[in-house]
SEDO-820379 format. One record per residue (C-alpha): residue in one letter; x, y, z. Coordinates in nm, 4 decimals. Example, Ala and Ser with C-alpha at 12.3 -4.5 7.8 and 13.67 -1.06 7.14 Angstrom:
residues 2
<rec><res>A</res><px>1.2300</px><py>-0.4500</py><pz>0.7800</pz></rec>
<rec><res>S</res><px>1.3670</px><py>-0.1060</py><pz>0.7140</pz></rec>
//
This chain:
residues 318
<rec><res>M</res><px>0.0010</px><py>0.0002</py><pz>0.0023</pz></rec>
<rec><res>F</res><px>0.2854</px><py>0.2405</py><pz>0.0859</pz></rec>
<rec><res>M</res><px>0.4549</px><py>0.1745</py><pz>-0.2471</pz></rec>
<rec><res>T</res><px>0.1235</px><py>0.2287</py><pz>-0.4300</pz></rec>
<rec><res>S</res><px>0.0603</px><py>0.5608</py><pz>-0.2500</pz></rec>
<rec><res>A</res><px>0.4110</px><py>0.6855</py><pz>-0.3220</pz></rec>
<rec><res>R</res><px>0.3759</px><py>0.5878</py><pz>-0.6850</pz></rec>
<rec><res>L</res><px>0.0417</px><py>0.7717</py><pz>-0.7126</pz></rec>
<rec><res>L</res><px>0.2077</px><py>1.0891</py><pz>-0.5813</pz></rec>
<rec><res>R</res><px>0.4865</px><py>1.0430</py><pz>-0.8362</pz></rec>
<rec><res>L</res><px>0.2274</px><py>0.9927</py><pz>-1.1107</pz></rec>
<rec><res>L</res><px>0.0447</px><py>1.3103</py><pz>-1.0011</pz></rec>
<rec><res>S</res><px>0.3685</px><py>1.5028</py><pz>-1.0029</pz></rec>
<rec><res>L</res><px>0.4448</px><py>1.3856</py><pz>-1.3570</pz></rec>
<rec><res>F</res><px>0.0988</px><py>1.4973</py><pz>-1.4779</pz></rec>
<rec><res>Q</res><px>0.1594</px><py>1.8416</py><pz>-1.3336</pz></rec>
<rec><res>S</res><px>0.5013</px><py>1.8761</py><pz>-1.4877</pz></rec>
<rec><res>R</res><px>0.3888</px><py>1.8321</py><pz>-1.8489</pz></rec>
<rec><res>R</res><px>0.0570</px><py>1.8556</py><pz>-2.0256</pz></rec>
<rec><res>D</res><px>0.0486</px><py>1.5344</py><pz>-2.2310</pz></rec>
<rec><res>W</res><px>0.2081</px><py>1.1887</py><pz>-2.1707</pz></rec>
<rec><res>T</res><px>0.1928</px><py>0.8598</py><pz>-2.3544</pz></rec>
<rec><res>G</res><px>0.1200</px><py>0.5541</py><pz>-2.1483</pz></rec>
<rec><res>T</res><px>0.4623</px><py>0.4080</py><pz>-2.2426</pz></rec>
<rec><res>E</res><px>0.6467</px><py>0.7199</py><pz>-2.1226</pz></rec>
<rec><res>L</res><px>0.4631</px><py>0.7217</py><pz>-1.7897</pz></rec>
<rec><res>A</res><px>0.5233</px><py>0.3499</py><pz>-1.7365</pz></rec>
<rec><res>E</res><px>0.8954</px><py>0.3884</py><pz>-1.8039</pz></rec>
<rec><res>R</res><px>0.9250</px><py>0.6829</py><pz>-1.5674</pz></rec>
<rec><res>L</res><px>0.7502</px><py>0.4943</py><pz>-1.2923</pz></rec>
<rec><res>E</res><px>0.9264</px><py>0.1592</py><pz>-1.3731</pz></rec>
<rec><res>I</res><px>0.5985</px><py>-0.0281</py><pz>-1.3982</pz></rec>
<rec><res>D</res><px>0.4057</px><py>-0.2035</py><pz>-1.6788</pz></rec>
<rec><res>V</res><px>0.1233</px><py>-0.0466</py><pz>-1.8732</pz></rec>
<rec><res>R</res><px>-0.1410</px><py>-0.2560</py><pz>-1.6940</pz></rec>
<rec><res>T</res><px>-0.0259</px><py>-0.1259</py><pz>-1.3552</pz></rec>
<rec><res>L</res><px>-0.0287</px><py>0.2247</py><pz>-1.4966</pz></rec>
<rec><res>R</res><px>-0.3965</px><py>0.1828</py><pz>-1.5981</pz></rec>
<rec><res>R</res><px>-0.4853</px><py>0.0776</py><pz>-1.2469</pz></rec>
<rec><res>D</res><px>-0.2998</px><py>0.3773</py><pz>-1.0970</pz></rec>
<rec><res>V</res><px>-0.4746</px><py>0.6157</py><pz>-1.3343</pz></rec>
<rec><res>E</res><px>-0.8047</px><py>0.4639</py><pz>-1.2316</pz></rec>
<rec><res>R</res><px>-0.7128</px><py>0.5102</py><pz>-0.8601</pz></rec>
<rec><res>L</res><px>-0.6469</px><py>0.8778</py><pz>-0.9273</pz></rec>
<rec><res>R</res><px>-0.9865</px><py>0.9102</py><pz>-1.0951</pz></rec>
<rec><res>E</res><px>-1.1499</px><py>0.7478</py><pz>-0.7909</pz></rec>
<rec><res>L</res><px>-0.9801</px><py>1.0100</py><pz>-0.5677</pz></rec>
<rec><res>G</res><px>-1.1393</px><py>1.2852</py><pz>-0.7810</pz></rec>
<rec><res>Y</res><px>-0.8606</px><py>1.3735</py><pz>-1.0238</pz></rec>
<rec><res>P</res><px>-0.9914</px><py>1.4081</py><pz>-1.3851</pz></rec>
<rec><res>V</res><px>-0.7339</px><py>1.2132</py><pz>-1.5811</pz></rec>
<rec><res>H</res><px>-0.8323</px><py>1.2165</py><pz>-1.9495</pz></rec>
<rec><res>A</res><px>-0.7261</px><py>0.9453</py><pz>-2.1853</pz></rec>
<rec><res>A</res><px>-0.7159</px><py>0.9348</py><pz>-2.5671</pz></rec>
<rec><res>R</res><px>-0.6653</px><py>0.6276</py><pz>-2.7867</pz></rec>
<rec><res>G</res><px>-0.4661</px><py>0.5946</py><pz>-3.1065</pz></rec>
<rec><res>V</res><px>-0.1199</px><py>0.7008</py><pz>-3.2273</pz></rec>
<rec><res>A</res><px>-0.1530</px><py>1.0512</py><pz>-3.0716</pz></rec>
<rec><res>G</res><px>-0.3237</px><py>0.9156</py><pz>-2.7644</pz></rec>
<rec><res>G</res><px>-0.2127</px><py>0.9348</py><pz>-2.4096</pz></rec>
<rec><res>Y</res><px>-0.3017</px><py>1.0828</py><pz>-2.0708</pz></rec>
<rec><res>R</res><px>-0.3640</px><py>1.4384</py><pz>-1.9505</pz></rec>
<rec><res>L</res><px>-0.4644</px><py>1.5777</py><pz>-1.6153</pz></rec>
<rec><res>G</res><px>-0.7645</px><py>1.8055</py><pz>-1.6622</pz></rec>
<rec><res>A</res><px>-0.9268</px><py>2.0783</py><pz>-1.4481</pz></rec>
<rec><res>G</res><px>-1.1529</px><py>1.9400</py><pz>-1.1803</pz></rec>
<rec><res>A</res><px>-1.3955</px><py>2.0757</py><pz>-0.9189</pz></rec>
<rec><res>A</res><px>-1.1213</px><py>2.0991</py><pz>-0.6556</pz></rec>
<rec><res>L</res><px>-0.7571</px><py>2.1929</py><pz>-0.6672</pz></rec>
<rec><res>P</res><px>-0.5329</px><py>1.8819</py><pz>-0.6403</pz></rec>
<rec><res>P</res><px>-0.2147</px><py>1.8868</py><pz>-0.4257</pz></rec>
<rec><res>L</res><px>0.0521</px><py>2.0819</py><pz>-0.6120</pz></rec>
<rec><res>L</res><px>0.3852</px><py>1.8976</py><pz>-0.6044</pz></rec>
<rec><res>L</res><px>0.6595</px><py>2.1559</py><pz>-0.6502</pz></rec>
<rec><res>D</res><px>1.0289</px><py>2.1073</py><pz>-0.7130</pz></rec>
<rec><res>D</res><px>1.2870</px><py>2.3151</py><pz>-0.5264</pz></rec>
<rec><res>E</res><px>1.3004</px><py>2.6064</py><pz>-0.7732</pz></rec>
<rec><res>E</res><px>0.9234</px><py>2.6240</py><pz>-0.7983</pz></rec>
<rec><res>A</res><px>0.8789</px><py>2.6203</py><pz>-0.4194</pz></rec>
<rec><res>V</res><px>1.1287</px><py>2.9107</py><pz>-0.3762</pz></rec>
<rec><res>A</res><px>0.9533</px><py>3.1099</py><pz>-0.6524</pz></rec>
<rec><res>V</res><px>0.6128</px><py>3.0582</py><pz>-0.5007</pz></rec>
<rec><res>A</res><px>0.7279</px><py>3.1482</py><pz>-0.1507</pz></rec>
<rec><res>V</res><px>0.8897</px><py>3.4688</py><pz>-0.2725</pz></rec>
<rec><res>G</res><px>0.5880</px><py>3.5581</py><pz>-0.4824</pz></rec>
<rec><res>L</res><px>0.3479</px><py>3.5014</py><pz>-0.1924</pz></rec>
<rec><res>R</res><px>0.5589</px><py>3.7183</py><pz>0.0405</pz></rec>
<rec><res>T</res><px>0.5539</px><py>3.9922</py><pz>-0.2169</pz></rec>
<rec><res>A</res><px>0.1813</px><py>3.9652</py><pz>-0.2677</pz></rec>
<rec><res>A</res><px>0.1251</px><py>3.9641</py><pz>0.1126</pz></rec>
<rec><res>S</res><px>0.2940</px><py>4.3056</py><pz>0.1317</pz></rec>
<rec><res>G</res><px>-0.0015</px><py>4.4519</py><pz>-0.0483</pz></rec>
<rec><res>T</res><px>0.1480</px><py>4.5201</py><pz>-0.3894</pz></rec>
<rec><res>V</res><px>-0.1440</px><py>4.3515</py><pz>-0.5639</pz></rec>
<rec><res>A</res><px>-0.4806</px><py>4.4645</py><pz>-0.4403</pz></rec>
<rec><res>G</res><px>-0.7320</px><py>4.1996</py><pz>-0.3289</pz></rec>
<rec><res>I</res><px>-0.5043</px><py>3.8959</py><pz>-0.2811</pz></rec>
<rec><res>E</res><px>-0.3130</px><py>3.9894</py><pz>0.0324</pz></rec>
<rec><res>E</res><px>-0.5130</px><py>3.7800</py><pz>0.2817</pz></rec>
<rec><res>S</res><px>-0.5288</px><py>3.4682</py><pz>0.0632</pz></rec>
<rec><res>S</res><px>-0.1518</px><py>3.5099</py><pz>-0.0037</pz></rec>
<rec><res>V</res><px>-0.0828</px><py>3.4995</py><pz>0.3697</pz></rec>
<rec><res>R</res><px>-0.2943</px><py>3.1906</py><pz>0.4179</pz></rec>
<rec><res>A</res><px>-0.1159</px><py>3.0141</py><pz>0.1304</pz></rec>
<rec><res>L</res><px>0.2243</px><py>3.1334</py><pz>0.2598</pz></rec>
<rec><res>A</res><px>0.1531</px><py>2.9895</py><pz>0.6045</pz></rec>
<rec><res>K</res><px>0.0730</px><py>2.6529</py><pz>0.4475</pz></rec>
<rec><res>L</res><px>0.3820</px><py>2.6565</py><pz>0.2294</pz></rec>
<rec><res>E</res><px>0.6294</px><py>2.7626</py><pz>0.4995</pz></rec>
<rec><res>Q</res><px>0.4985</px><py>2.4935</py><pz>0.7302</pz></rec>
<rec><res>V</res><px>0.6268</px><py>2.2275</py><pz>0.4906</pz></rec>
<rec><res>L</res><px>0.9159</px><py>2.4189</py><pz>0.3208</pz></rec>
<rec><res>P</res><px>1.2377</px><py>2.2115</py><pz>0.3570</pz></rec>
<rec><res>S</res><px>1.5003</px><py>2.3765</py><pz>0.5742</pz></rec>
<rec><res>R</res><px>1.7527</px><py>2.3613</py><pz>0.2870</pz></rec>
<rec><res>L</res><px>1.5314</px><py>2.6010</py><pz>0.0863</pz></rec>
<rec><res>R</res><px>1.4733</px><py>2.8607</py><pz>0.3556</pz></rec>
<rec><res>P</res><px>1.8139</px><py>3.0379</py><pz>0.3090</pz></rec>
<rec><res>R</res><px>1.7429</px><py>3.0681</py><pz>-0.0622</pz></rec>
<rec><res>V</res><px>1.3997</px><py>3.2243</py><pz>-0.0019</pz></rec>
<rec><res>T</res><px>1.5396</px><py>3.4653</py><pz>0.2561</pz></rec>
<rec><res>A</res><px>1.8359</px><py>3.5662</py><pz>0.0360</pz></rec>
<rec><res>L</res><px>1.6130</px><py>3.6389</py><pz>-0.2583</pz></rec>
<rec><res>Q</res><px>1.3695</px><py>3.8350</py><pz>-0.0413</pz></rec>
<rec><res>D</res><px>1.6494</px><py>4.0343</py><pz>0.1233</pz></rec>
<rec><res>A</res><px>1.7843</px><py>4.1292</py><pz>-0.2156</pz></rec>
<rec><res>T</res><px>1.4500</px><py>4.2682</py><pz>-0.3260</pz></rec>
<rec><res>V</res><px>1.3627</px><py>4.6295</py><pz>-0.2637</pz></rec>
<rec><res>T</res><px>0.9957</px><py>4.6895</py><pz>-0.1708</pz></rec>
<rec><res>M</res><px>0.8568</px><py>5.0375</py><pz>-0.2423</pz></rec>
<rec><res>A</res><px>0.6310</px><py>5.0671</py><pz>0.0648</pz></rec>
<rec><res>G</res><px>0.5119</px><py>5.4203</py><pz>0.0000</pz></rec>
<rec><res>G</res><px>0.5737</px><py>5.5322</py><pz>0.3614</pz></rec>
<rec><res>T</res><px>0.3698</px><py>5.2513</py><pz>0.5141</pz></rec>
<rec><res>P</res><px>0.5447</px><py>5.0521</py><pz>0.7944</pz></rec>
<rec><res>L</res><px>0.6611</px><py>4.7170</py><pz>0.6659</pz></rec>
<rec><res>V</res><px>0.5298</px><py>4.3998</py><pz>0.8254</pz></rec>
<rec><res>D</res><px>0.7680</px><py>4.1204</py><pz>0.9038</pz></rec>
<rec><res>H</res><px>0.6612</px><py>3.8208</py><pz>0.6925</pz></rec>
<rec><res>A</res><px>0.7629</px><py>3.5730</py><pz>0.9710</pz></rec>
<rec><res>T</res><px>0.5296</px><py>3.7525</py><pz>1.2196</pz></rec>
<rec><res>L</res><px>0.2490</px><py>3.7633</py><pz>0.9599</pz></rec>
<rec><res>T</res><px>0.2684</px><py>3.3920</py><pz>0.8786</pz></rec>
<rec><res>A</res><px>0.2950</px><py>3.3017</py><pz>1.2453</pz></rec>
<rec><res>L</res><px>-0.0210</px><py>3.4953</py><pz>1.3183</pz></rec>
<rec><res>A</res><px>-0.1971</px><py>3.3340</py><pz>1.0196</pz></rec>
<rec><res>A</res><px>-0.0980</px><py>2.9851</py><pz>1.1365</pz></rec>
<rec><res>A</res><px>-0.2150</px><py>3.0617</py><pz>1.4908</pz></rec>
<rec><res>C</res><px>-0.5568</px><py>3.1745</py><pz>1.3526</pz></rec>
<rec><res>R</res><px>-0.5814</px><py>2.8568</py><pz>1.1502</pz></rec>
<rec><res>D</res><px>-0.4693</px><py>2.6256</py><pz>1.4294</pz></rec>
<rec><res>R</res><px>-0.6600</px><py>2.8145</py><pz>1.7088</pz></rec>
<rec><res>Q</res><px>-0.3539</px><py>2.8594</py><pz>1.9248</pz></rec>
<rec><res>R</res><px>-0.3168</px><py>3.1342</py><pz>2.1849</pz></rec>
<rec><res>L</res><px>-0.0475</px><py>3.3956</py><pz>2.1343</pz></rec>
<rec><res>R</res><px>0.1683</px><py>3.6137</py><pz>2.3611</pz></rec>
<rec><res>F</res><px>0.3512</px><py>3.9140</py><pz>2.2204</pz></rec>
<rec><res>E</res><px>0.4765</px><py>4.2642</py><pz>2.2986</pz></rec>
<rec><res>Y</res><px>0.2576</px><py>4.5321</py><pz>2.1499</pz></rec>
<rec><res>L</res><px>0.3128</px><py>4.9082</py><pz>2.1043</pz></rec>
<rec><res>S</res><px>0.0100</px><py>5.1318</py><pz>2.1356</pz></rec>
<rec><res>F</res><px>-0.0395</px><py>5.4259</py><pz>1.9039</pz></rec>
<rec><res>R</res><px>0.1213</px><py>5.6324</py><pz>2.1838</pz></rec>
<rec><res>G</res><px>0.4311</px><py>5.4142</py><pz>2.1702</pz></rec>
<rec><res>E</res><px>0.3572</px><py>5.2438</py><pz>2.5041</pz></rec>
<rec><res>P</res><px>0.4659</px><py>4.8736</py><pz>2.5239</pz></rec>
<rec><res>A</res><px>0.2485</px><py>4.6097</py><pz>2.6789</pz></rec>
<rec><res>R</res><px>0.2396</px><py>4.2339</py><pz>2.6985</pz></rec>
<rec><res>R</res><px>-0.0735</px><py>4.0849</py><pz>2.5371</pz></rec>
<rec><res>H</res><px>-0.2206</px><py>3.7399</py><pz>2.5644</pz></rec>
<rec><res>V</res><px>-0.4823</px><py>3.6751</py><pz>2.2885</pz></rec>
<rec><res>E</res><px>-0.6842</px><py>3.4141</py><pz>2.1072</pz></rec>
<rec><res>P</res><px>-0.6471</px><py>3.5077</py><pz>1.7397</pz></rec>
<rec><res>L</res><px>-0.9467</px><py>3.5034</py><pz>1.5094</pz></rec>
<rec><res>R</res><px>-0.8669</px><py>3.6733</py><pz>1.1749</pz></rec>
<rec><res>L</res><px>-0.6093</px><py>3.8752</py><pz>0.9878</pz></rec>
<rec><res>A</res><px>-0.7350</px><py>4.1690</py><pz>0.7733</pz></rec>
<rec><res>H</res><px>-0.5598</px><py>4.3867</py><pz>0.5195</pz></rec>
<rec><res>L</res><px>-0.6997</px><py>4.7421</py><pz>0.5140</pz></rec>
<rec><res>G</res><px>-0.5404</px><py>5.0093</py><pz>0.3028</pz></rec>
<rec><res>R</res><px>-0.1747</px><py>4.9150</py><pz>0.3155</pz></rec>
<rec><res>R</res><px>-0.1734</px><py>4.7877</py><pz>0.6739</pz></rec>
<rec><res>W</res><px>-0.2359</px><py>4.4494</py><pz>0.8310</pz></rec>
<rec><res>Y</res><px>-0.4530</px><py>4.4050</py><pz>1.1433</pz></rec>
<rec><res>L</res><px>-0.5160</px><py>4.1129</py><pz>1.3732</pz></rec>
<rec><res>L</res><px>-0.8583</px><py>4.0644</py><pz>1.5328</pz></rec>
<rec><res>A</res><px>-0.8256</px><py>3.8659</py><pz>1.8524</pz></rec>
<rec><res>W</res><px>-0.9917</px><py>3.7993</py><pz>2.1878</pz></rec>
<rec><res>D</res><px>-0.7747</px><py>3.9662</py><pz>2.4573</pz></rec>
<rec><res>V</res><px>-0.7691</px><py>3.7141</py><pz>2.7398</pz></rec>
<rec><res>D</res><px>-0.6635</px><py>3.9603</py><pz>3.0089</pz></rec>
<rec><res>R</res><px>-0.9196</px><py>4.2286</py><pz>2.9051</pz></rec>
<rec><res>A</res><px>-1.1954</px><py>3.9829</py><pz>2.8284</pz></rec>
<rec><res>D</res><px>-1.2877</px><py>4.1646</py><pz>2.5080</pz></rec>
<rec><res>W</res><px>-1.2242</px><py>4.1743</py><pz>2.1302</pz></rec>
<rec><res>R</res><px>-0.9277</px><py>4.3842</py><pz>2.0286</pz></rec>
<rec><res>T</res><px>-0.7705</px><py>4.4910</py><pz>1.6988</pz></rec>
<rec><res>F</res><px>-0.3888</px><py>4.5032</py><pz>1.6721</pz></rec>
<rec><res>R</res><px>-0.1771</px><py>4.6587</py><pz>1.3982</pz></rec>
<rec><res>V</res><px>0.0568</px><py>4.3834</py><pz>1.2915</pz></rec>
<rec><res>D</res><px>0.3545</px><py>4.6184</py><pz>1.2381</pz></rec>
<rec><res>R</res><px>0.3402</px><py>4.6961</py><pz>1.6110</pz></rec>
<rec><res>V</res><px>0.3300</px><py>4.3273</py><pz>1.7144</pz></rec>
<rec><res>G</res><px>0.6519</px><py>4.1845</py><pz>1.8502</pz></rec>
<rec><res>T</res><px>0.7713</px><py>3.8315</py><pz>1.7914</pz></rec>
<rec><res>P</res><px>0.4787</px><py>3.6138</py><pz>1.8939</pz></rec>
<rec><res>S</res><px>0.5095</px><py>3.2918</py><pz>2.1037</pz></rec>
<rec><res>L</res><px>0.2559</px><py>3.0107</py><pz>2.0684</pz></rec>
<rec><res>G</res><px>0.0454</px><py>2.8898</py><pz>2.3548</pz></rec>
<rec><res>A</res><px>-0.2212</px><py>2.6325</py><pz>2.4167</pz></rec>
<rec><res>R</res><px>-0.5039</px><py>2.5532</py><pz>2.1747</pz></rec>
<rec><res>F</res><px>-0.8409</px><py>2.7122</py><pz>2.2449</pz></rec>
<rec><res>S</res><px>-1.2088</px><py>2.6541</py><pz>2.1561</pz></rec>
<rec><res>P</res><px>-1.3335</px><py>2.9125</py><pz>1.9024</pz></rec>
<rec><res>R</res><px>-1.5612</px><py>3.1885</py><pz>2.0371</pz></rec>
<rec><res>E</res><px>-1.8585</px><py>3.3359</py><pz>1.8671</pz></rec>
<rec><res>P</res><px>-1.7301</px><py>3.6016</py><pz>1.6238</pz></rec>
<rec><res>P</res><px>-1.8145</px><py>3.9567</py><pz>1.7220</pz></rec>
<rec><res>A</res><px>-2.0019</px><py>4.0183</py><pz>1.3969</pz></rec>
<rec><res>D</res><px>-2.1170</px><py>3.8373</py><pz>1.0778</pz></rec>
<rec><res>D</res><px>-1.9298</px><py>4.0869</py><pz>0.8521</pz></rec>
<rec><res>L</res><px>-1.5851</px><py>4.0775</py><pz>1.0081</pz></rec>
<rec><res>A</res><px>-1.4336</px><py>4.3047</py><pz>0.7392</pz></rec>
<rec><res>A</res><px>-1.6803</px><py>4.5806</py><pz>0.8231</pz></rec>
<rec><res>Y</res><px>-1.6392</px><py>4.5196</py><pz>1.1921</pz></rec>
<rec><res>I</res><px>-1.2556</px><py>4.5456</py><pz>1.1817</pz></rec>
<rec><res>S</res><px>-1.2789</px><py>4.8525</py><pz>0.9623</pz></rec>
<rec><res>R</res><px>-1.5024</px><py>5.0262</py><pz>1.2173</pz></rec>
<rec><res>R</res><px>-1.2854</px><py>4.9257</py><pz>1.5076</pz></rec>
<rec><res>V</res><px>-0.9698</px><py>5.0459</py><pz>1.3410</pz></rec>
<rec><res>A</res><px>-1.1276</px><py>5.3761</py><pz>1.2362</pz></rec>
<rec><res>S</res><px>-1.2720</px><py>5.4415</py><pz>1.5829</pz></rec>
<rec><res>S</res><px>-1.0113</px><py>5.3184</py><pz>1.8296</pz></rec>
<rec><res>V</res><px>-0.6508</px><py>5.3949</py><pz>1.7194</pz></rec>
<rec><res>Y</res><px>-0.6611</px><py>5.7673</py><pz>1.6456</pz></rec>
<rec><res>R</res><px>-0.6270</px><py>6.0587</py><pz>1.8845</pz></rec>
<rec><res>Y</res><px>-0.9001</px><py>6.2684</py><pz>1.7231</pz></rec>
<rec><res>R</res><px>-1.2475</px><py>6.1624</py><pz>1.5990</pz></rec>
<rec><res>A</res><px>-1.4874</px><py>6.3523</py><pz>1.3844</pz></rec>
<rec><res>R</res><px>-1.8470</px><py>6.3136</py><pz>1.2645</pz></rec>
<rec><res>V</res><px>-1.9276</px><py>6.4887</py><pz>0.9382</pz></rec>
<rec><res>T</res><px>-2.2349</px><py>6.4864</py><pz>0.7144</pz></rec>
<rec><res>V</res><px>-2.1154</px><py>6.4746</py><pz>0.3528</pz></rec>
<rec><res>H</res><px>-2.3646</px><py>6.6060</py><pz>0.0940</pz></rec>
<rec><res>A</res><px>-2.2933</px><py>6.3479</py><pz>-0.1713</pz></rec>
<rec><res>P</res><px>-2.3945</px><py>5.9853</py><pz>-0.2430</pz></rec>
<rec><res>I</res><px>-2.1984</px><py>5.7295</py><pz>-0.0491</pz></rec>
<rec><res>S</res><px>-2.0956</px><py>5.5629</py><pz>-0.3801</pz></rec>
<rec><res>L</res><px>-1.9185</px><py>5.8879</py><pz>-0.4777</pz></rec>
<rec><res>V</res><px>-1.7503</px><py>5.9335</py><pz>-0.1355</pz></rec>
<rec><res>R</res><px>-1.6386</px><py>5.5723</py><pz>-0.0574</pz></rec>
<rec><res>P</res><px>-1.3421</px><py>5.5576</py><pz>-0.3058</pz></rec>
<rec><res>R</res><px>-1.2004</px><py>5.8721</py><pz>-0.1448</pz></rec>
<rec><res>V</res><px>-1.1988</px><py>5.7487</py><pz>0.2192</pz></rec>
<rec><res>S</res><px>-0.9556</px><py>5.4851</py><pz>0.3420</pz></rec>
<rec><res>P</res><px>-1.1246</px><py>5.2063</py><pz>0.5417</pz></rec>
<rec><res>T</res><px>-0.8564</px><py>5.2483</py><pz>0.8066</pz></rec>
<rec><res>A</res><px>-0.9337</px><py>5.6164</py><pz>0.8548</pz></rec>
<rec><res>G</res><px>-1.3104</px><py>5.6512</py><pz>0.8209</pz></rec>
<rec><res>V</res><px>-1.6480</px><py>5.4692</py><pz>0.8263</pz></rec>
<rec><res>L</res><px>-1.9279</px><py>5.5766</py><pz>0.5906</pz></rec>
<rec><res>T</res><px>-2.2976</px><py>5.5273</py><pz>0.6629</pz></rec>
<rec><res>P</res><px>-2.5671</px><py>5.6216</py><pz>0.4113</pz></rec>
<rec><res>I</res><px>-2.8243</px><py>5.8814</py><pz>0.5213</pz></rec>
<rec><res>D</res><px>-3.0197</px><py>5.8990</py><pz>0.1980</pz></rec>
<rec><res>D</res><px>-2.9553</px><py>5.8922</py><pz>-0.1765</pz></rec>
<rec><res>T</res><px>-2.7742</px><py>6.2301</py><pz>-0.1699</pz></rec>
<rec><res>S</res><px>-2.5834</px><py>6.2314</py><pz>0.1600</pz></rec>
<rec><res>C</res><px>-2.3915</px><py>6.0101</py><pz>0.4036</pz></rec>
<rec><res>L</res><px>-2.2327</px><py>6.0280</py><pz>0.7515</pz></rec>
<rec><res>L</res><px>-1.8544</px><py>6.0096</py><pz>0.7732</pz></rec>
<rec><res>E</res><px>-1.6891</px><py>5.9088</py><pz>1.0984</pz></rec>
<rec><res>V</res><px>-1.3229</px><py>5.9754</py><pz>1.0534</pz></rec>
<rec><res>G</res><px>-1.0112</px><py>5.9636</py><pz>1.2696</pz></rec>
<rec><res>A</res><px>-0.6553</px><py>6.1005</py><pz>1.2621</pz></rec>
<rec><res>D</res><px>-0.3707</px><py>6.1715</py><pz>1.4980</pz></rec>
<rec><res>S</res><px>-0.4151</px><py>6.5518</py><pz>1.4381</pz></rec>
<rec><res>L</res><px>-0.7006</px><py>6.7888</py><pz>1.3685</pz></rec>
<rec><res>E</res><px>-0.5047</px><py>6.9050</py><pz>1.0595</pz></rec>
<rec><res>G</res><px>-0.5142</px><py>6.5543</py><pz>0.9267</pz></rec>
<rec><res>I</res><px>-0.8923</px><py>6.5382</py><pz>0.9570</pz></rec>
<rec><res>A</res><px>-0.9259</px><py>6.8851</py><pz>0.8026</pz></rec>
<rec><res>F</res><px>-0.7145</px><py>6.7806</py><pz>0.5081</pz></rec>
<rec><res>L</res><px>-0.9040</px><py>6.4561</py><pz>0.4547</pz></rec>
<rec><res>V</res><px>-1.2454</px><py>6.6244</py><pz>0.4692</pz></rec>
<rec><res>G</res><px>-1.1316</px><py>6.9102</py><pz>0.2468</pz></rec>
<rec><res>M</res><px>-0.9999</px><py>6.6697</py><pz>-0.0151</pz></rec>
<rec><res>L</res><px>-1.3421</px><py>6.5033</py><pz>-0.0580</pz></rec>
<rec><res>G</res><px>-1.4284</px><py>6.7680</py><pz>-0.3095</pz></rec>
<rec><res>V</res><px>-1.7925</px><py>6.8060</py><pz>-0.1932</pz></rec>
<rec><res>E</res><px>-1.9994</px><py>7.0042</py><pz>0.0509</pz></rec>
<rec><res>F</res><px>-2.0074</px><py>6.8921</py><pz>0.4125</pz></rec>
<rec><res>E</res><px>-2.1242</px><py>6.9837</py><pz>0.7628</pz></rec>
<rec><res>V</res><px>-1.9214</px><py>6.9216</py><pz>1.0770</pz></rec>
<rec><res>H</res><px>-2.0928</px><py>6.7846</py><pz>1.3896</pz></rec>
<rec><res>E</res><px>-1.7873</px><py>6.7073</py><pz>1.6077</pz></rec>
<rec><res>P</res><px>-1.5368</px><py>6.7829</py><pz>1.7457</pz></rec>
<rec><res>P</res><px>-1.5932</px><py>7.1510</py><pz>1.8164</pz></rec>
<rec><res>E</res><px>-1.2211</px><py>7.2244</py><pz>1.7373</pz></rec>
<rec><res>L</res><px>-1.2448</px><py>7.0997</py><pz>1.3818</pz></rec>
<rec><res>P</res><px>-1.3958</px><py>7.4135</py><pz>1.2207</pz></rec>
<rec><res>S</res><px>-1.1007</px><py>7.6190</py><pz>1.3446</pz></rec>
<rec><res>A</res><px>-0.8565</px><py>7.3668</py><pz>1.1947</pz></rec>
<rec><res>L</res><px>-1.0506</px><py>7.3827</py><pz>0.8650</pz></rec>
<rec><res>A</res><px>-1.0302</px><py>7.7637</py><pz>0.8717</pz></rec>
<rec><res>D</res><px>-0.6511</px><py>7.7463</py><pz>0.9306</pz></rec>
<rec><res>L</res><px>-0.6058</px><py>7.5054</py><pz>0.6447</pz></rec>
<rec><res>A</res><px>-0.8205</px><py>7.7210</py><pz>0.4130</pz></rec>
<rec><res>G</res><px>-0.6176</px><py>8.0282</py><pz>0.5006</pz></rec>
<rec><res>R</res><px>-0.2888</px><py>7.8517</py><pz>0.4186</pz></rec>
<rec><res>L</res><px>-0.4254</px><py>7.7267</py><pz>0.0886</pz></rec>
<rec><res>L</res><px>-0.5493</px><py>8.0762</py><pz>-0.0104</pz></rec>
<rec><res>R</res><px>-0.2191</px><py>8.2340</py><pz>0.0832</pz></rec>
<rec><res>G</res><px>-0.0379</px><py>7.9683</py><pz>-0.1109</pz></rec>
<rec><res>A</res><px>-0.2538</px><py>8.0513</py><pz>-0.4058</pz></rec>
<rec><res>G</res><px>-0.1787</px><py>8.4178</py><pz>-0.3732</pz></rec>
<rec><res>V</res><px>-0.5375</px><py>8.4991</py><pz>-0.2731</pz></rec>
<rec><res>G</res><px>-0.6115</px><py>8.7111</py><pz>0.0356</pz></rec>
//
């Protein structure tokens, strides 16, 4: 049975390395006869792999596309290329695939042979990432957090608050989220008995703890929940502004890490926005390019007036 299983993996690897094979070629590669090859092909089909066969001079075997992705058997060069590519994608250079890249990277690095790790690291270190001013996230920390979410293992790590204050945190991780160009971890804080959101670039090297039973998630839509938590809890200043424009027009202009939009009607929406300075909020609101009305904080109109004055003086007006 062991020899048969090993041979099936070898056969699957051959199918993935080339599109078409003759039965004779496969039998020679596997050092078996054609009759045994037919039985092995039938076993792969029973396992759900769509192996197509054609008769005649040009006939042979081909692995087709099925309903599920079969195990991908990679050689050393392919494994290194995939690992580096996933690390690059996880940094946010391609929109929309960051989270799935981290999950795939966690799976790959779990089984990556130790002899290949220096090659992956060397190639990654030799690559310059244009981060656009956003703090870089250590890939090892990111994949460790992803694996802990998957395996439901508690974590301990040092964490820096937005004020730069260090603290030791003990959490049960639930989900990683990529918002804007930053990564966040949603986790149950064991010591505070509440859900907390952590910026991954502020997380120190995590250490794994015991496994835990999953808790009820804090919301059905975790992406919206994390966005609201991030936009409402990590900034020094908060503002509520009615924007006199449809939410569909405003949404592309507001980062999900800075503000939360709620529709009021077809022509207006409520913007709850945060920043570390009043000037930052004034700049963001002013850049929306539409009319608005400030509800809070009471200091924001003065910051808007100061910004407007600087813009007018810079334009040579007033």
